PDB file with one MODEL, atoms N, CA, C and O in Angstrom:
MODEL        1
ATOM      1  N   MET A   1      54.611  14.819  49.727  1.00  0.00           N
ATOM      2  CA  MET A   1      54.177  14.869  48.507  1.00  0.00           C
ATOM      3  C   MET A   1      53.363  16.323  48.557  1.00  0.00           C
ATOM      4  O   MET A   1      52.650  16.529  49.540  1.00  0.00           O
ATOM      5  N   THR A   2      53.442  17.181  47.673  1.00  0.00           N
ATOM      6  CA  THR A   2      52.742  18.372  47.891  1.00  0.00           C
ATOM      7  C   THR A   2      51.470  18.373  47.248  1.00  0.00           C
ATOM      8  O   THR A   2      51.258  17.498  46.409  1.00  0.00           O
ATOM      9  N   ARG A   3      50.501  19.299  47.533  1.00  0.00           N
ATOM     10  CA  ARG A   3      49.304  19.380  47.061  1.00  0.00           C
ATOM     11  C   ARG A   3      49.289  19.900  45.699  1.00  0.00           C
ATOM     12  O   ARG A   3      50.106  20.749  45.341  1.00  0.00           O
ATOM     13  N   THR A   4      48.230  19.339  44.783  1.00  0.00           N
ATOM     14  CA  THR A   4      48.138  19.723  43.403  1.00  0.00           C
ATOM     15  C   THR A   4      47.308  20.998  43.248  1.00  0.00           C
ATOM     16  O   THR A   4      46.368  21.291  43.987  1.00  0.00           O
ATOM     17  N   LYS A   5      47.762  21.755  42.178  1.00  0.00           N
ATOM     18  CA  LYS A   5      46.768  22.877  41.935  1.00  0.00           C
ATOM     19  C   LYS A   5      46.060  22.712  40.784  1.00  0.00           C
ATOM     20  O   LYS A   5      45.496  23.637  40.200  1.00  0.00           O
ATOM     21  N   LYS A   6      46.063  21.433  40.387  1.00  0.00           N
ATOM     22  CA  LYS A   6      45.249  20.899  39.125  1.00  0.00           C
ATOM     23  C   LYS A   6      43.633  21.411  39.389  1.00  0.00           C
ATOM     24  O   LYS A   6      42.995  22.001  38.517  1.00  0.00           O
ATOM     25  N   TRP A   7      43.226  21.167  40.394  1.00  0.00           N
ATOM     26  CA  TRP A   7      41.687  21.314  40.540  1.00  0.00           C
ATOM     27  C   TRP A   7      41.195  22.598  40.815  1.00  0.00           C
ATOM     28  O   TRP A   7      39.989  22.841  40.794  1.00  0.00           O
ATOM     29  N   THR A   8      42.218  23.595  41.120  1.00  0.00           N
ATOM     30  CA  THR A   8      41.835  24.870  41.269  1.00  0.00           C
ATOM     31  C   THR A   8      41.634  25.753  40.024  1.00  0.00           C
ATOM     32  O   THR A   8      41.014  26.817  40.030  1.00  0.00           O
ATOM     33  N   VAL A   9      42.299  25.122  38.827  1.00  0.00           N
ATOM     34  CA  VAL A   9      42.089  25.865  37.497  1.00  0.00           C
ATOM     35  C   VAL A   9      40.757  25.541  36.999  1.00  0.00           C
ATOM     36  O   VAL A   9      40.263  24.414  37.037  1.00  0.00           O
ATOM     37  N   HIS A  10      40.160  26.666  36.493  1.00  0.00           N
ATOM     38  CA  HIS A  10      38.783  26.584  35.685  1.00  0.00           C
ATOM     39  C   HIS A  10      38.988  25.839  34.476  1.00  0.00           C
ATOM     40  O   HIS A  10      39.883  26.154  33.691  1.00  0.00           O
ATOM     41  N   GLU A  11      38.210  24.861  34.273  1.00  0.00           N
ATOM     42  CA  GLU A  11      38.201  24.094  33.012  1.00  0.00           C
ATOM     43  C   GLU A  11      37.561  24.919  31.942  1.00  0.00           C
ATOM     44  O   GLU A  11      36.839  25.835  32.336  1.00  0.00           O
ATOM     45  N   LYS A  12      37.700  24.752  30.677  1.00  0.00           N
ATOM     46  CA  LYS A  12      37.158  25.320  29.558  1.00  0.00           C
ATOM     47  C   LYS A  12      35.793  24.915  29.487  1.00  0.00           C
ATOM     48  O   LYS A  12      35.364  23.995  30.183  1.00  0.00           O
ATOM     49  N   ALA A  13      34.989  25.644  28.567  1.00  0.00           N
ATOM     50  CA  ALA A  13      33.536  25.351  28.300  1.00  0.00           C
ATOM     51  C   ALA A  13      33.441  24.043  27.772  1.00  0.00           C
ATOM     52  O   ALA A  13      34.481  23.596  27.288  1.00  0.00           O
ATOM     53  N   SER A  14      32.266  23.203  27.748  1.00  0.00           N
ATOM     54  CA  SER A  14      32.266  22.093  27.200  1.00  0.00           C
ATOM     55  C   SER A  14      31.697  22.112  26.011  1.00  0.00           C
ATOM     56  O   SER A  14      30.939  23.018  25.664  1.00  0.00           O
ATOM     57  N   THR A  15      32.044  21.008  25.199  1.00  0.00           N
ATOM     58  CA  THR A  15      31.391  21.087  23.674  1.00  0.00           C
ATOM     59  C   THR A  15      29.974  21.141  23.599  1.00  0.00           C
ATOM     60  O   THR A  15      29.291  20.788  24.561  1.00  0.00           O
ATOM     61  N   PRO A  16      29.345  21.657  22.271  1.00  0.00           N
ATOM     62  CA  PRO A  16      27.961  21.493  22.157  1.00  0.00           C
ATOM     63  C   PRO A  16      27.452  20.029  22.289  1.00  0.00           C
ATOM     64  O   PRO A  16      28.208  19.057  22.287  1.00  0.00           O
ATOM     65  N   LYS A  17      26.298  19.973  22.385  1.00  0.00           N
ATOM     66  CA  LYS A  17      25.540  18.696  22.931  1.00  0.00           C
ATOM     67  C   LYS A  17      26.063  17.676  21.637  1.00  0.00           C
ATOM     68  O   LYS A  17      26.745  16.690  21.918  1.00  0.00           O
ATOM     69  N   TYR A  18      25.776  17.913  20.494  1.00  0.00           N
ATOM     70  CA  TYR A  18      25.802  17.094  19.427  1.00  0.00           C
ATOM     71  C   TYR A  18      27.259  17.304  18.648  1.00  0.00           C
ATOM     72  O   TYR A  18      27.478  16.865  17.519  1.00  0.00           O
ATOM     73  N   PHE A  19      28.051  17.923  19.311  1.00  0.00           N
ATOM     74  CA  PHE A  19      29.435  18.244  18.526  1.00  0.00           C
ATOM     75  C   PHE A  19      30.046  16.950  18.035  1.00  0.00           C
ATOM     76  O   PHE A  19      30.396  16.859  16.859  1.00  0.00           O
ATOM     77  N   THR A  20      30.182  16.006  18.831  1.00  0.00           N
ATOM     78  CA  THR A  20      30.975  14.835  18.600  1.00  0.00           C
ATOM     79  C   THR A  20      30.376  13.643  17.775  1.00  0.00           C
ATOM     80  O   THR A  20      30.979  12.597  17.536  1.00  0.00           O
ATOM     81  N   HIS A  21      29.155  13.937  17.393  1.00  0.00           N
ATOM     82  CA  HIS A  21      28.309  12.901  16.775  1.00  0.00           C
ATOM     83  C   HIS A  21      28.195  13.219  15.132  1.00  0.00           C
ATOM     84  O   HIS A  21      28.376  14.344  14.668  1.00  0.00           O
ATOM     85  N   ASN A  22      27.904  12.181  14.431  1.00  0.00           N
ATOM     86  CA  ASN A  22      27.769  12.287  13.084  1.00  0.00           C
ATOM     87  C   ASN A  22      26.455  13.137  12.680  1.00  0.00           C
ATOM     88  O   ASN A  22      25.522  13.250  13.474  1.00  0.00           O
ATOM     89  N   GLY A  23      26.439  13.718  11.418  1.00  0.00           N
ATOM     90  CA  GLY A  23      25.288  14.300  11.071  1.00  0.00           C
ATOM     91  C   GLY A  23      25.697  15.974  10.896  1.00  0.00           C
ATOM     92  O   GLY A  23      26.794  16.509  11.056  1.00  0.00           O
ATOM     93  N   HIS A  24      24.428  16.556  10.521  1.00  0.00           N
ATOM     94  CA  HIS A  24      24.776  18.098  10.334  1.00  0.00           C
ATOM     95  C   HIS A  24      24.714  18.828  11.543  1.00  0.00           C
ATOM     96  O   HIS A  24      24.257  18.344  12.578  1.00  0.00           O
ATOM     97  N   PHE A  25      25.202  20.088  11.439  1.00  0.00           N
ATOM     98  CA  PHE A  25      25.513  20.945  12.748  1.00  0.00           C
ATOM     99  C   PHE A  25      24.200  21.250  13.492  1.00  0.00           C
ATOM    100  O   PHE A  25      23.165  21.609  12.930  1.00  0.00           O
ATOM    101  N   ASN A  26      24.370  21.047  14.964  1.00  0.00           N
ATOM    102  CA  ASN A  26      23.172  21.139  15.614  1.00  0.00           C
ATOM    103  C   ASN A  26      21.914  20.356  15.464  1.00  0.00           C
ATOM    104  O   ASN A  26      20.833  20.726  15.923  1.00  0.00           O
ATOM    105  N   THR A  27      22.095  19.328  14.842  1.00  0.00           N
ATOM    106  CA  THR A  27      20.887  18.196  14.481  1.00  0.00           C
ATOM    107  C   THR A  27      20.994  17.052  15.549  1.00  0.00           C
ATOM    108  O   THR A  27      22.058  16.810  16.119  1.00  0.00           O
ATOM    109  N   ASP A  28      20.065  16.500  15.742  1.00  0.00           N
ATOM    110  CA  ASP A  28      20.077  15.328  16.806  1.00  0.00           C
ATOM    111  C   ASP A  28      20.586  14.186  15.796  1.00  0.00           C
ATOM    112  O   ASP A  28      20.114  14.046  14.667  1.00  0.00           O
ATOM    113  N   PRO A  29      21.443  13.514  16.250  1.00  0.00           N
ATOM    114  CA  PRO A  29      22.023  12.328  15.444  1.00  0.00           C
ATOM    115  C   PRO A  29      21.225  11.091  15.307  1.00  0.00           C
ATOM    116  O   PRO A  29      21.439  10.195  14.490  1.00  0.00           O
ATOM    117  N   ASN A  30      20.258  11.135  16.215  1.00  0.00           N
ATOM    118  CA  ASN A  30      19.305   9.875  16.115  1.00  0.00           C
ATOM    119  C   ASN A  30      18.235  10.067  14.958  1.00  0.00           C
ATOM    120  O   ASN A  30      17.410   9.173  14.769  1.00  0.00           O
ATOM    121  N   LYS A  31      18.234  11.269  14.145  1.00  0.00           N
ATOM    122  CA  LYS A  31      17.472  11.533  13.218  1.00  0.00           C
ATOM    123  C   LYS A  31      18.196  11.265  11.798  1.00  0.00           C
ATOM    124  O   LYS A  31      17.680  11.519  10.709  1.00  0.00           O
ATOM    125  N   ILE A  32      19.392  10.746  11.983  1.00  0.00           N
ATOM    126  CA  ILE A  32      20.226  10.525  10.684  1.00  0.00           C
ATOM    127  C   ILE A  32      19.610   9.400   9.974  1.00  0.00           C
ATOM    128  O   ILE A  32      19.243   9.565   8.811  1.00  0.00           O
ATOM    129  N   SER A  33      19.476   8.364  10.514  1.00  0.00           N
ATOM    130  CA  SER A  33      19.305   6.911   9.853  1.00  0.00           C
ATOM    131  C   SER A  33      17.872   6.400  10.401  1.00  0.00           C
ATOM    132  O   SER A  33      17.838   6.005  11.567  1.00  0.00           O
ATOM    133  N   LYS A  34      16.934   6.386   9.793  1.00  0.00           N
ATOM    134  CA  LYS A  34      15.714   5.745  10.247  1.00  0.00           C
ATOM    135  C   LYS A  34      15.103   6.412  11.421  1.00  0.00           C
ATOM    136  O   LYS A  34      14.323   5.685  12.036  1.00  0.00           O
ATOM    137  N   ASN A  35      15.233   7.404  11.807  1.00  0.00           N
ATOM    138  CA  ASN A  35      14.719   8.121  12.989  1.00  0.00           C
ATOM    139  C   ASN A  35      15.258   7.373  14.240  1.00  0.00           C
ATOM    140  O   ASN A  35      14.577   7.272  15.261  1.00  0.00           O
ATOM    141  N   GLY A  36      16.543   6.838  14.121  1.00  0.00           N
ATOM    142  CA  GLY A  36      17.192   6.246  15.332  1.00  0.00           C
ATOM    143  C   GLY A  36      16.398   5.025  16.105  1.00  0.00           C
ATOM    144  O   GLY A  36      16.667   4.650  17.247  1.00  0.00           O
ATOM    145  N   ASN A  37      15.502   4.549  15.371  1.00  0.00           N
ATOM    146  CA  ASN A  37      14.816   3.345  15.753  1.00  0.00           C
ATOM    147  C   ASN A  37      15.582   2.047  15.776  1.00  0.00           C
ATOM    148  O   ASN A  37      16.224   1.618  14.816  1.00  0.00           O
ATOM    149  N   GLY A  38      15.465   1.458  16.945  1.00  0.00           N
ATOM    150  CA  GLY A  38      16.146   0.177  17.381  1.00  0.00           C
ATOM    151  C   GLY A  38      17.617   0.266  17.347  1.00  0.00           C
ATOM    152  O   GLY A  38      18.216   1.301  17.056  1.00  0.00           O
ATOM    153  N   LYS A  39      18.168  -0.828  17.646  1.00  0.00           N
ATOM    154  CA  LYS A  39      19.640  -0.933  18.050  1.00  0.00           C
ATOM    155  C   LYS A  39      20.351  -0.655  16.751  1.00  0.00           C
ATOM    156  O   LYS A  39      19.954  -1.252  15.751  1.00  0.00           O
ATOM    157  N   PHE A  40      21.403   0.219  16.655  1.00  0.00           N
ATOM    158  CA  PHE A  40      22.315   0.538  15.541  1.00  0.00           C
ATOM    159  C   PHE A  40      21.455   1.276  14.230  1.00  0.00           C
ATOM    160  O   PHE A  40      21.840   1.243  13.061  1.00  0.00           O
ATOM    161  N   ASN A  41      20.337   1.871  14.665  1.00  0.00           N
ATOM    162  CA  ASN A  41      19.592   2.486  13.699  1.00  0.00           C
ATOM    163  C   ASN A  41      18.895   1.647  12.641  1.00  0.00           C
ATOM    164  O   ASN A  41      18.576   2.160  11.569  1.00  0.00           O
ATOM    165  N   TRP A  42      18.620   0.217  12.946  1.00  0.00           N
ATOM    166  CA  TRP A  42      17.969  -0.684  12.126  1.00  0.00           C
ATOM    167  C   TRP A  42      16.658  -0.392  11.552  1.00  0.00           C
ATOM    168  O   TRP A  42      16.269  -0.917  10.508  1.00  0.00           O
ATOM    169  N   GLY A  43      15.899   0.540  12.309  1.00  0.00           N
ATOM    170  CA  GLY A  43      14.431   0.811  12.003  1.00  0.00           C
ATOM    171  C   GLY A  43      13.561   0.167  12.885  1.00  0.00           C
ATOM    172  O   GLY A  43      13.954  -0.518  13.829  1.00  0.00           O
ATOM    173  N   ARG A  44      12.242   0.392  12.570  1.00  0.00           N
ATOM    174  CA  ARG A  44      11.120  -0.094  13.316  1.00  0.00           C
ATOM    175  C   ARG A  44      10.924  -1.461  12.730  1.00  0.00           C
ATOM    176  O   ARG A  44      11.326  -1.735  11.599  1.00  0.00           O
ATOM    177  N   PRO A  45      10.275  -2.360  13.544  1.00  0.00           N
ATOM    178  CA  PRO A  45       9.987  -3.722  12.950  1.00  0.00           C
ATOM    179  C   PRO A  45       9.078  -3.629  11.910  1.00  0.00           C
ATOM    180  O   PRO A  45       8.070  -2.954  12.117  1.00  0.00           O
ATOM    181  N   GLY A  46       9.251  -4.272  10.619  1.00  0.00           N
ATOM    182  CA  GLY A  46       8.570  -4.249   9.586  1.00  0.00           C
ATOM    183  C   GLY A  46       9.041  -3.284   8.588  1.00  0.00           C
ATOM    184  O   GLY A  46       8.353  -3.243   7.568  1.00  0.00           O
ATOM    185  N   ASP A  47      10.062  -2.491   8.640  1.00  0.00           N
ATOM    186  CA  ASP A  47      10.605  -1.560   7.778  1.00  0.00           C
ATOM    187  C   ASP A  47      11.393  -2.323   6.664  1.00  0.00           C
ATOM    188  O   ASP A  47      11.546  -1.845   5.540  1.00  0.00           O
ATOM    189  N   GLU A  48      11.851  -3.458   7.020  1.00  0.00           N
ATOM    190  CA  GLU A  48      12.533  -4.542   6.107  1.00  0.00           C
ATOM    191  C   GLU A  48      11.648  -4.756   4.932  1.00  0.00           C
ATOM    192  O   GLU A  48      12.143  -4.778   3.804  1.00  0.00           O
ATOM    193  N   PHE A  49      10.256  -4.931   5.138  1.00  0.00           N
ATOM    194  CA  PHE A  49       9.486  -5.406   4.211  1.00  0.00           C
ATOM    195  C   PHE A  49       9.283  -4.363   3.063  1.00  0.00           C
ATOM    196  O   PHE A  49       9.057  -4.850   1.955  1.00  0.00           O
ATOM    197  N   MET A  50       9.328  -3.035   3.161  1.00  0.00           N
ATOM    198  CA  MET A  50       9.244  -2.115   2.166  1.00  0.00           C
ATOM    199  C   MET A  50      10.499  -2.105   1.374  1.00  0.00           C
ATOM    200  O   MET A  50      10.399  -1.734   0.204  1.00  0.00           O
ATOM    201  N   ASP A  51      11.625  -2.441   1.809  1.00  0.00           N
ATOM    202  CA  ASP A  51      12.807  -2.372   0.997  1.00  0.00           C
ATOM    203  C   ASP A  51      13.005  -3.605   0.185  1.00  0.00           C
ATOM    204  O   ASP A  51      13.776  -3.536  -0.772  1.00  0.00           O
ATOM    205  N   GLU A  52      12.413  -4.700   0.449  1.00  0.00           N
ATOM    206  CA  GLU A  52      12.604  -5.936  -0.160  1.00  0.00           C
ATOM    207  C   GLU A  52      12.207  -5.550  -1.700  1.00  0.00           C
ATOM    208  O   GLU A  52      11.336  -4.701  -1.892  1.00  0.00           O
ATOM    209  N   GLU A  53      12.802  -6.130  -2.683  1.00  0.00           N
ATOM    210  CA  GLU A  53      12.639  -6.191  -4.099  1.00  0.00           C
ATOM    211  C   GLU A  53      12.609  -7.555  -4.605  1.00  0.00           C
ATOM    212  O   GLU A  53      13.345  -8.335  -4.000  1.00  0.00           O
ATOM    213  N   GLU A  54      11.877  -8.063  -5.649  1.00  0.00           N
ATOM    214  CA  GLU A  54      12.076  -9.469  -6.245  1.00  0.00           C
ATOM    215  C   GLU A  54      13.263  -9.494  -7.101  1.00  0.00           C
ATOM    216  O   GLU A  54      13.458  -8.719  -8.038  1.00  0.00           O
ATOM    217  N   TYR A  55      14.034 -10.421  -6.725  1.00  0.00           N
ATOM    218  CA  TYR A  55      15.237 -10.602  -7.616  1.00  0.00           C
ATOM    219  C   TYR A  55      15.084 -11.591  -8.629  1.00  0.00           C
ATOM    220  O   TYR A  55      14.790 -12.764  -8.399  1.00  0.00           O
ATOM    221  N   THR A  56      15.289 -11.101  -9.751  1.00  0.00           N
ATOM    222  CA  THR A  56      14.965 -12.116 -11.040  1.00  0.00           C
ATOM    223  C   THR A  56      16.247 -12.521 -11.645  1.00  0.00           C
ATOM    224  O   THR A  56      16.236 -13.001 -12.779  1.00  0.00           O
ATOM    225  N   GLY A  57      17.371 -12.371 -10.985  1.00  0.00           N
ATOM    226  CA  GLY A  57      18.644 -12.464 -11.595  1.00  0.00           C
ATOM    227  C   GLY A  57      18.679 -14.068 -11.865  1.00  0.00           C
ATOM    228  O   GLY A  57      17.742 -14.848 -11.696  1.00  0.00           O
ATOM    229  N   ALA A  58      20.023 -14.378 -12.337  1.00  0.00           N
ATOM    230  CA  ALA A  58      20.484 -15.572 -12.775  1.00  0.00           C
ATOM    231  C   ALA A  58      20.569 -16.613 -11.395  1.00  0.00           C
ATOM    232  O   ALA A  58      21.145 -16.259 -10.366  1.00  0.00           O
ATOM    233  N   GLY A  59      20.087 -17.574 -11.506  1.00  0.00           N
ATOM    234  CA  GLY A  59      20.495 -18.484 -10.374  1.00  0.00           C
ATOM    235  C   GLY A  59      21.698 -19.118 -10.437  1.00  0.00           C
ATOM    236  O   GLY A  59      22.467 -18.704 -11.305  1.00  0.00           O
ATOM    237  N   ARG A  60      22.105 -20.119  -9.664  1.00  0.00           N
ATOM    238  CA  ARG A  60      23.286 -20.760  -9.644  1.00  0.00           C
ATOM    239  C   ARG A  60      23.644 -21.600 -10.980  1.00  0.00           C
ATOM    240  O   ARG A  60      22.779 -22.141 -11.670  1.00  0.00           O
ATOM    241  N   ARG A  61      24.958 -21.637 -11.242  1.00  0.00           N
ATOM    242  CA  ARG A  61      25.257 -22.317 -12.498  1.00  0.00           C
ATOM    243  C   ARG A  61      25.701 -23.644 -12.350  1.00  0.00           C
ATOM    244  O   ARG A  61      26.905 -23.876 -12.456  1.00  0.00           O
ATOM    245  N   ASN A  62      24.849 -24.603 -12.104  1.00  0.00           N
ATOM    246  CA  ASN A  62      25.324 -25.976 -11.879  1.00  0.00           C
ATOM    247  C   ASN A  62      25.438 -26.547 -13.145  1.00  0.00           C
ATOM    248  O   ASN A  62      24.579 -26.525 -14.027  1.00  0.00           O
ATOM    249  N   LEU A  63      26.756 -27.160 -13.197  1.00  0.00           N
ATOM    250  CA  LEU A  63      26.970 -27.982 -14.436  1.00  0.00           C
ATOM    251  C   LEU A  63      26.291 -29.459 -14.665  1.00  0.00           C
ATOM    252  O   LEU A  63      26.188 -30.076 -15.725  1.00  0.00           O
ATOM    253  N   ASN A  64      25.860 -29.838 -13.352  1.00  0.00           N
ATOM    254  CA  ASN A  64      25.204 -31.144 -13.423  1.00  0.00           C
ATOM    255  C   ASN A  64      23.567 -31.026 -13.440  1.00  0.00           C
ATOM    256  O   ASN A  64      22.847 -31.967 -13.110  1.00  0.00           O
ATOM    257  N   HIS A  65      23.060 -29.714 -13.877  1.00  0.00           N
ATOM    258  CA  HIS A  65      21.580 -29.649 -13.811  1.00  0.00           C
ATOM    259  C   HIS A  65      20.873 -30.185 -15.067  1.00  0.00           C
ATOM    260  O   HIS A  65      21.361 -29.962 -16.175  1.00  0.00           O
ATOM    261  N   ALA A  66      19.946 -30.757 -14.949  1.00  0.00           N
ATOM    262  CA  ALA A  66      19.309 -31.741 -15.942  1.00  0.00           C
ATOM    263  C   ALA A  66      18.983 -30.725 -17.426  1.00  0.00           C
ATOM    264  O   ALA A  66      19.064 -31.170 -18.571  1.00  0.00           O
ATOM    265  N   LEU A  67      18.672 -29.537 -17.130  1.00  0.00           N
ATOM    266  CA  LEU A  67      18.342 -28.599 -18.184  1.00  0.00           C
ATOM    267  C   LEU A  67      19.676 -28.253 -18.873  1.00  0.00           C
ATOM    268  O   LEU A  67      19.667 -28.139 -20.098  1.00  0.00           O
ATOM    269  N   ASN A  68      20.802 -28.080 -18.201  1.00  0.00           N
ATOM    270  CA  ASN A  68      21.929 -27.759 -18.862  1.00  0.00           C
ATOM    271  C   ASN A  68      22.601 -28.913 -19.669  1.00  0.00           C
ATOM    272  O   ASN A  68      23.310 -28.687 -20.649  1.00  0.00           O
ATOM    273  N   GLU A  69      22.310 -30.271 -19.155  1.00  0.00           N
ATOM    274  CA  GLU A  69      22.739 -31.440 -19.843  1.00  0.00           C
ATOM    275  C   GLU A  69      21.790 -31.549 -21.208  1.00  0.00           C
ATOM    276  O   GLU A  69      22.298 -31.959 -22.252  1.00  0.00           O
ATOM    277  N   LEU A  70      20.420 -31.172 -21.152  1.00  0.00           N
ATOM    278  CA  LEU A  70      19.783 -31.255 -22.477  1.00  0.00           C
ATOM    279  C   LEU A  70      20.277 -30.171 -23.434  1.00  0.00           C
ATOM    280  O   LEU A  70      20.393 -30.381 -24.641  1.00  0.00           O
ATOM    281  N   ASN A  71      20.599 -28.855 -22.778  1.00  0.00           N
ATOM    282  CA  ASN A  71      21.038 -27.941 -23.819  1.00  0.00           C
ATOM    283  C   ASN A  71      22.552 -28.411 -24.460  1.00  0.00           C
ATOM    284  O   ASN A  71      22.831 -28.161 -25.632  1.00  0.00           O
ATOM    285  N   PHE A  72      23.367 -29.028 -23.670  1.00  0.00           N
ATOM    286  CA  PHE A  72      24.499 -29.663 -24.081  1.00  0.00           C
ATOM    287  C   PHE A  72      24.287 -30.525 -25.166  1.00  0.00           C
ATOM    288  O   PHE A  72      24.751 -30.297 -26.283  1.00  0.00           O
ATOM    289  N   ALA A  73      23.539 -31.600 -24.859  1.00  0.00           N
ATOM    290  CA  ALA A  73      23.163 -32.544 -25.805  1.00  0.00           C
ATOM    291  C   ALA A  73      22.686 -32.029 -27.022  1.00  0.00           C
ATOM    292  O   ALA A  73      23.018 -32.646 -28.035  1.00  0.00           O
ATOM    293  N   GLU A  74      21.889 -30.903 -27.158  1.00  0.00           N
ATOM    294  CA  GLU A  74      21.209 -30.444 -28.299  1.00  0.00           C
ATOM    295  C   GLU A  74      22.442 -29.589 -29.222  1.00  0.00           C
ATOM    296  O   GLU A  74      22.438 -29.541 -30.452  1.00  0.00           O
ATOM    297  N   LYS A  75      23.366 -29.010 -28.430  1.00  0.00           N
ATOM    298  CA  LYS A  75      24.309 -28.236 -28.902  1.00  0.00           C
ATOM    299  C   LYS A  75      25.389 -29.278 -29.713  1.00  0.00           C
ATOM    300  O   LYS A  75      25.887 -29.048 -30.815  1.00  0.00           O
ATOM    301  N   LEU A  76      25.596 -30.366 -28.954  1.00  0.00           N
ATOM    302  CA  LEU A  76      26.537 -31.485 -29.430  1.00  0.00           C
ATOM    303  C   LEU A  76      25.892 -32.034 -30.830  1.00  0.00           C
ATOM    304  O   LEU A  76      26.553 -32.331 -31.825  1.00  0.00           O
ATOM    305  N   GLU A  77      24.584 -32.103 -30.717  1.00  0.00           N
ATOM    306  CA  GLU A  77      23.890 -32.813 -32.003  1.00  0.00           C
ATOM    307  C   GLU A  77      24.177 -31.824 -33.208  1.00  0.00           C
ATOM    308  O   GLU A  77      24.546 -32.226 -34.311  1.00  0.00           O
ATOM    309  N   ASP A  78      23.973 -30.503 -32.893  1.00  0.00           N
ATOM    310  CA  ASP A  78      24.115 -29.408 -33.850  1.00  0.00           C
ATOM    311  C   ASP A  78      25.444 -29.409 -34.421  1.00  0.00           C
ATOM    312  O   ASP A  78      25.577 -29.243 -35.633  1.00  0.00           O
ATOM    313  N   CYS A  79      26.520 -29.593 -33.600  1.00  0.00           N
ATOM    314  CA  CYS A  79      28.125 -29.551 -33.975  1.00  0.00           C
ATOM    315  C   CYS A  79      28.015 -30.963 -34.944  1.00  0.00           C
ATOM    316  O   CYS A  79      28.383 -30.980 -36.118  1.00  0.00           O
ATOM    317  N   ASN A  80      27.610 -31.788 -34.439  1.00  0.00           N
ATOM    318  CA  ASN A  80      27.975 -33.029 -35.195  1.00  0.00           C
ATOM    319  C   ASN A  80      27.415 -33.108 -36.723  1.00  0.00           C
ATOM    320  O   ASN A  80      27.950 -33.588 -37.722  1.00  0.00           O
ATOM    321  N   SER A  81      26.103 -32.445 -36.553  1.00  0.00           N
ATOM    322  CA  SER A  81      25.547 -32.341 -37.980  1.00  0.00           C
ATOM    323  C   SER A  81      26.244 -31.503 -38.986  1.00  0.00           C
ATOM    324  O   SER A  81      26.364 -31.820 -40.169  1.00  0.00           O
ATOM    325  N   LYS A  82      26.720 -30.361 -38.419  1.00  0.00           N
ATOM    326  CA  LYS A  82      27.455 -29.407 -39.071  1.00  0.00           C
ATOM    327  C   LYS A  82      28.793 -29.933 -39.514  1.00  0.00           C
ATOM    328  O   LYS A  82      29.276 -29.535 -40.575  1.00  0.00           O
ATOM    329  N   LEU A  83      29.448 -30.855 -38.716  1.00  0.00           N
ATOM    330  CA  LEU A  83      30.758 -31.448 -39.223  1.00  0.00           C
ATOM    331  C   LEU A  83      30.363 -32.606 -40.285  1.00  0.00           C
ATOM    332  O   LEU A  83      31.205 -32.929 -41.124  1.00  0.00           O
ATOM    333  N   ASP A  84      29.374 -33.098 -40.268  1.00  0.00           N
ATOM    334  CA  ASP A  84      29.008 -34.271 -41.190  1.00  0.00           C
ATOM    335  C   ASP A  84      28.721 -33.613 -42.653  1.00  0.00           C
ATOM    336  O   ASP A  84      29.061 -34.123 -43.721  1.00  0.00           O
ATOM    337  N   LEU A  85      28.024 -32.375 -42.493  1.00  0.00           N
ATOM    338  CA  LEU A  85      27.739 -31.793 -43.756  1.00  0.00           C
ATOM    339  C   LEU A  85      29.049 -31.221 -44.511  1.00  0.00           C
ATOM    340  O   LEU A  85      29.147 -31.309 -45.735  1.00  0.00           O
ATOM    341  N   ALA A  86      29.912 -30.711 -43.815  1.00  0.00           N
ATOM    342  CA  ALA A  86      31.192 -30.003 -44.193  1.00  0.00           C
ATOM    343  C   ALA A  86      32.065 -31.112 -44.989  1.00  0.00           C
ATOM    344  O   ALA A  86      33.178 -30.823 -45.429  1.00  0.00           O
TER     345      ALA A  86
ENDMDL
END
């Protein structure tokens, strides 16, 4: 086997420090999301408390809920009274 000449050739210049990372040109990629704190940029402990908002949306739509049964009974009585009048 002959000697290789691969290692005698000078390699090209390396890429800039942050070239392969996400973000703007020549900026530290750790400053992209929450200053790079924590694993996977989740932020510092306690940051999630500032993000929480009170959710006042509709709850689950249970068909067997007591309030739904009362509403259904009232609607049924209204329908029966309208049918009797007609």
